[in-house]
C-alpha positions as CSV (number, residue, x, y, z in Angstrom):
1,M,19.5,-10.7,-23.8
2,A,19.7,-6.7,-22.9
3,N,21.6,-5.4,-20.1
4,S,19.0,-5.3,-17.1
5,K,20.0,-1.6,-16.8
6,D,18.9,-0.8,-20.4
7,I,15.8,-2.9,-20.7
8,T,12.7,-1.2,-21.8
9,A,9.6,-2.5,-19.8
10,V,5.9,-1.6,-19.5
11,V,4.7,-1.4,-16.0
12,A,1.1,-1.1,-14.7
13,D,-0.3,-0.2,-11.1
14,I,-3.9,-1.4,-10.9
15,G,-6.0,0.1,-8.1
16,G,-9.5,-0.3,-7.2
17,T,-10.6,2.9,-9.4
18,N,-7.7,3.6,-11.7
19,T,-4.9,1.8,-13.4
20,R,-1.6,3.8,-14.2
21,V,0.8,2.6,-16.9
22,A,4.4,3.7,-17.9
23,M,7.3,2.7,-19.6
24,T,10.7,2.2,-17.8
25,R,14.2,1.8,-18.6
26,G,16.2,-0.2,-16.2
27,T,14.9,0.8,-12.7
28,H,13.7,4.2,-13.8
29,V,10.2,5.2,-14.5
30,Q,9.9,7.5,-17.5
31,T,7.6,9.9,-15.9
32,D,6.5,11.5,-19.0
33,T,5.0,8.3,-20.3
34,I,2.7,7.8,-17.4
35,R,-1.0,7.5,-18.3
36,R,-4.0,6.9,-16.1
37,Y,-6.9,4.8,-17.1
38,H,-10.4,4.7,-15.3
39,N,-11.0,1.1,-14.7
40,A,-14.8,1.4,-15.2
41,D,-14.2,2.4,-18.9
42,H,-12.5,-0.8,-19.8
43,S,-13.3,-4.6,-19.8
44,G,-9.9,-5.5,-18.4
45,L,-6.1,-5.0,-18.3
46,N,-5.5,-6.3,-21.7
47,E,-7.7,-3.6,-23.3
48,V,-5.7,-1.0,-21.3
49,L,-2.3,-2.4,-22.4
50,A,-3.4,-2.8,-26.0
51,D,-4.4,1.0,-26.0
52,Y,-1.3,2.1,-24.3
53,L,1.3,0.2,-26.2
54,G,-0.5,0.8,-29.5
55,A,-0.3,4.6,-29.1
56,L,3.4,4.2,-28.4
57,D,4.0,1.7,-31.2
58,V,6.4,-0.3,-28.9
59,I,7.0,-3.9,-28.0
60,P,8.8,-3.9,-24.6
61,D,11.4,-6.3,-23.4
62,A,9.7,-6.8,-20.2
63,A,6.2,-6.3,-18.5
64,C,5.1,-6.2,-14.8
65,V,1.8,-5.7,-13.2
66,A,1.2,-4.7,-9.7
67,M,-2.4,-5.3,-8.6
68,A,-4.5,-4.8,-5.5
69,G,-5.4,-8.5,-4.7
70,P,-3.7,-11.9,-4.0
71,V,-1.5,-13.4,-6.6
72,L,-0.8,-17.1,-7.0
73,D,1.5,-18.6,-9.7
74,G,1.2,-15.5,-11.7
75,V,-2.6,-15.0,-11.7
76,G,-4.6,-12.8,-9.5
77,R,-8.1,-11.4,-9.1
78,L,-8.4,-7.9,-8.0
79,T,-10.1,-7.4,-4.6
80,N,-12.2,-4.4,-5.5
81,L,-12.6,-4.9,-9.1
82,D,-13.9,-7.7,-11.4
83,W,-10.7,-8.3,-13.4
84,T,-8.4,-11.3,-13.6
85,V,-4.7,-10.6,-14.2
86,D,-2.8,-13.5,-15.9
87,R,1.0,-13.5,-16.5
88,D,0.6,-15.6,-19.8
89,V,-2.2,-13.5,-21.1
90,I,-0.1,-10.3,-20.5
91,A,3.0,-11.8,-22.3
92,R,0.7,-12.4,-25.4
93,A,-0.9,-8.9,-25.2
94,T,2.5,-7.2,-24.8
95,G,4.9,-9.3,-26.6
96,A,7.3,-9.1,-23.7
97,R,9.7,-12.0,-23.0
98,T,9.9,-11.4,-19.2
99,V,6.5,-10.9,-17.4
100,A,5.8,-10.7,-13.6
101,V,2.7,-10.2,-11.6
102,L,2.8,-8.8,-8.3
103,N,0.6,-7.7,-5.4
104,D,0.7,-4.1,-5.2
105,L,2.4,-4.2,-1.7
106,Q,4.9,-6.4,-3.1
107,A,5.7,-3.8,-5.7
108,Q,5.9,-1.1,-3.0
109,G,8.4,-3.3,-1.1
110,H,10.6,-3.7,-4.2
111,A,10.7,0.2,-4.4
112,L,12.0,0.9,-0.9
113,D,15.7,0.8,-1.6
114,H,15.1,3.2,-4.6
115,L,13.2,5.9,-2.9
116,T,14.8,9.5,-2.3
117,S,14.8,11.3,0.9
118,E,12.4,13.8,-0.8
119,N,9.8,11.2,-0.9
120,L,10.1,10.0,2.7
121,T,8.8,11.8,5.8
122,C,10.4,10.5,9.1
123,L,7.8,9.8,11.7
124,M,9.9,7.9,14.3
125,P,13.8,7.9,13.9
126,G,14.4,4.6,15.4
127,Q,18.0,3.1,15.4
128,P,20.5,2.5,12.7
129,A,20.6,-0.8,11.0
130,G,22.6,-2.6,8.3
131,A,21.8,-2.7,4.6
132,Q,20.4,-6.3,4.9
133,A,18.0,-5.6,7.7
134,A,14.3,-6.5,7.2
135,K,11.9,-3.7,6.3
136,L,7.9,-3.7,6.5
137,V,5.8,-1.7,4.2
138,V,2.2,-0.9,5.3
139,G,-0.3,0.3,2.8
140,V,-3.4,2.2,3.5
141,G,-5.7,3.4,0.8
142,T,-8.8,1.9,-0.9
143,G,-7.9,-1.2,1.1
144,M,-5.2,-2.1,3.6
145,N,-2.3,-4.6,3.4
146,A,1.4,-5.1,4.6
147,A,4.4,-7.0,3.4
148,P,7.8,-7.7,4.8
149,V,10.8,-6.9,2.6
150,F,14.1,-8.9,2.9
151,R,17.5,-8.5,1.1
152,L,19.4,-11.6,0.4
153,G,22.6,-11.0,-1.5
154,G,21.5,-8.9,-4.4
155,L,18.0,-10.0,-4.3
156,T,14.9,-8.3,-2.9
157,L,12.3,-10.9,-1.6
158,V,8.8,-9.5,-0.8
159,P,6.4,-12.4,0.4
160,P,2.8,-11.8,-0.5
161,S,0.4,-11.1,2.2
162,E,-3.3,-10.4,2.8
163,S,-2.8,-8.4,6.1
164,G,-5.8,-6.3,5.7
165,H,-8.2,-9.1,6.5
166,I,-6.8,-10.2,9.9
167,T,-9.0,-9.7,13.0
168,L,-9.1,-6.2,14.4
169,P,-6.9,-6.0,17.6
170,L,-9.3,-4.6,20.2
171,Q,-8.2,-3.3,23.7
172,T,-11.1,-1.3,25.1
173,E,-14.9,-1.6,25.6
174,E,-15.3,1.4,23.2
175,E,-13.4,-0.5,20.6
176,L,-15.7,-3.5,21.1
177,R,-18.6,-1.3,20.2
178,L,-16.9,-0.1,17.1
179,M,-16.4,-3.8,16.0
180,A,-20.1,-4.5,16.8
181,F,-21.3,-1.5,14.8
182,I,-19.3,-2.6,11.7
183,A,-20.3,-6.3,12.2
184,R,-24.0,-5.3,12.2
185,R,-23.6,-3.5,8.9
186,H,-20.7,-5.2,7.0
187,G,-20.1,-8.7,8.6
188,T,-17.1,-9.8,10.4
189,P,-14.7,-6.9,10.7
190,G,-10.9,-7.2,9.7
191,V,-8.2,-4.5,10.0
192,E,-9.3,-3.0,6.5
193,D,-12.7,-2.3,7.8
194,V,-11.0,0.5,10.0
195,L,-7.9,1.1,8.1
196,S,-8.9,2.3,4.7
197,G,-10.8,5.1,3.1
198,R,-14.2,3.4,3.7
199,G,-13.0,2.3,7.1
200,F,-12.4,5.9,8.2
201,E,-16.0,6.7,7.1
202,R,-17.2,3.7,9.2
203,V,-15.5,4.9,12.3
204,Y,-17.0,8.3,11.8
205,A,-20.5,6.8,11.3
206,W,-20.1,4.8,14.5
207,L,-19.2,7.9,16.4
208,C,-22.4,9.6,15.0
209,E,-24.3,6.6,16.3
210,E,-22.4,6.9,19.6
211,D,-23.3,10.6,19.8
212,G,-27.0,10.1,19.2
213,G,-27.6,9.8,15.5
214,A,-25.8,12.9,13.7
215,E,-25.4,12.6,10.0
216,P,-22.4,10.5,8.6
217,L,-19.9,12.2,6.3
218,D,-17.6,10.9,3.4
219,A,-13.8,10.8,4.1
220,N,-13.1,14.1,2.4
221,A,-15.8,16.0,4.3
222,I,-14.5,14.5,7.6
223,M,-10.9,15.8,7.0
224,Q,-12.1,19.2,5.9
225,A,-14.2,19.4,9.1
226,A,-11.3,18.6,11.2
227,E,-8.9,21.0,9.5
228,A,-11.6,23.7,9.9
229,G,-11.5,23.4,13.6
230,N,-14.6,23.1,16.1
231,A,-15.4,19.6,14.9
232,P,-14.6,17.3,17.9
233,R,-16.4,14.3,16.3
234,A,-14.1,14.5,13.2
235,E,-11.0,15.0,15.4
236,R,-12.1,12.0,17.5
237,A,-12.4,9.9,14.2
238,I,-8.9,10.7,13.2
239,E,-7.7,9.9,16.6
240,V,-9.5,6.4,16.7
241,F,-8.2,5.7,13.2
242,T,-4.6,6.8,14.0
243,H,-4.5,4.7,17.3
244,M,-5.5,1.7,15.3
245,L,-3.0,2.2,12.7
246,G,-0.2,2.6,15.2
247,R,-1.4,-0.6,17.1
248,V,-1.5,-2.7,14.0
249,A,1.8,-1.4,12.7
250,G,3.4,-2.2,16.0
251,N,1.9,-5.7,16.0
252,L,3.3,-6.3,12.6
253,A,6.6,-5.0,13.6
254,L,6.9,-7.4,16.4
255,I,6.0,-10.3,13.9
256,N,8.6,-9.2,11.3
257,L,11.2,-7.3,13.1
258,P,11.8,-4.6,10.5
259,F,15.0,-3.1,11.9
260,G,15.4,-1.5,8.5
261,G,12.2,0.5,9.0
262,V,8.6,0.5,8.7
263,Y,7.1,2.4,5.5
264,L,3.5,3.7,5.4
265,I,2.2,4.1,1.9
266,G,-1.0,4.7,0.1
267,G,-3.3,7.7,-0.5
268,V,-5.1,7.4,2.8
269,A,-1.7,7.1,4.9
270,R,-0.6,10.2,3.0
271,H,-3.8,12.2,3.9
272,F,-3.3,11.3,7.6
273,G,0.4,12.2,7.5
274,P,0.1,15.5,9.1
275,H,-2.1,14.1,11.9
276,L,-0.4,10.9,12.8
277,L,2.1,12.1,15.5
278,A,-0.3,14.6,17.0
279,K,-3.0,12.1,17.2
280,G,-1.0,9.3,19.1
281,F,0.4,7.0,16.4
282,A,3.8,6.7,18.1
283,E,2.2,5.9,21.4
284,A,0.0,3.3,20.1
285,F,2.8,1.8,18.1
286,C,5.0,1.5,21.2
287,D,2.2,0.4,23.5
288,K,3.6,-3.1,24.2
289,G,4.0,-3.4,27.7
290,R,7.6,-4.4,28.8
291,F,8.5,-4.3,25.0
292,A,7.6,-0.5,24.8
293,D,11.3,0.6,24.6
294,F,12.0,-2.3,22.2
295,M,9.6,-0.8,19.8
296,K,11.6,2.4,19.7
297,Q,14.4,0.6,17.6
298,F,12.1,0.5,14.5
299,P,12.3,3.7,12.3
300,V,8.9,4.6,10.8
301,H,8.5,6.6,7.5
302,L,5.7,7.9,5.6
303,V,6.2,7.5,1.8
304,T,5.0,10.4,-0.3
305,D,6.1,8.9,-3.8
306,D,2.8,8.4,-5.5
307,Y,4.6,6.3,-8.1
308,A,6.5,3.8,-5.9
309,A,4.7,0.8,-7.1
310,L,5.6,1.5,-10.7
311,T,9.3,1.9,-9.6
312,G,9.0,-1.4,-7.5
313,S,7.7,-3.1,-10.6
314,A,10.7,-1.7,-12.7
315,C,13.1,-2.9,-10.0
316,H,11.7,-6.2,-9.8
317,L,11.9,-6.9,-13.4
318,A,15.7,-5.5,-13.4
319,E,16.5,-8.1,-10.8
320,I,14.8,-11.0,-12.7
321,M,16.6,-10.1,-15.9
322,A,20.0,-9.7,-14.2
323,Q,19.6,-13.3,-12.8
324,E,18.6,-14.4,-16.4
325,N,21.8,-13.0,-17.7
């Protein structure tokens, strides 16, 4: 068996719209090999992997797929795409001896100890903690999810989760009206119905109704209106979203006690990055009554590395193969 630092692997990150595939060596993603596939143009992951590996004419030692959906015993179905990902089928398609399938948040969790300072923006400094302290990764993009990250000896453990579908934590009459608005149109609302790209659009649409029926906008147009100034409804939508993100992240922090830090990841989280502190993220995160000061212990970072799930997949394979050796 090859040394885990020298293994060649193919890794894939499947989102709701695109799949990114890359080759890795050890824990390092070979960025010049990254290729993006539009999911709608392909029947499934096997077709994507066959095209990718065929063009490179390579059989990898290992393969890992990170996918946006729940995974059980190496098999998962994507939440926002009609694809099934199966570990045994991937093994046959790639020829790899070692194969893993992860939820995309699990992959992000495996990457945390390998992120550079250039790819982290500190939102709340928190307090120093030991290397074995728990961490929490919170992903906000096409969907929303969160997962704790534990270090036990030389192993990284990232339990799977579907946190995006827990019930919205509501505290005001205004927020109850938001929940009722979402429920009328989309069924019982979960956290993801606010904390996602489409969730942000729903918040704005609700504010349009509250204000007397103004025209809803898509997420990009809302952000552009806010950045242009003189768009109070767009500013308010950002504020509602930011407060809910802070509250949910704070709730999850109390459940998992991530003294090693809370890490916000995902395309939507990155777009909101410049607004989070100004629009009340820290206040909502710490708004826990007599535990308000306790909340200040948790560092909070924004992850700006768009390839973290690929890196995490490589790191997970390296740990697996090191154990095999």
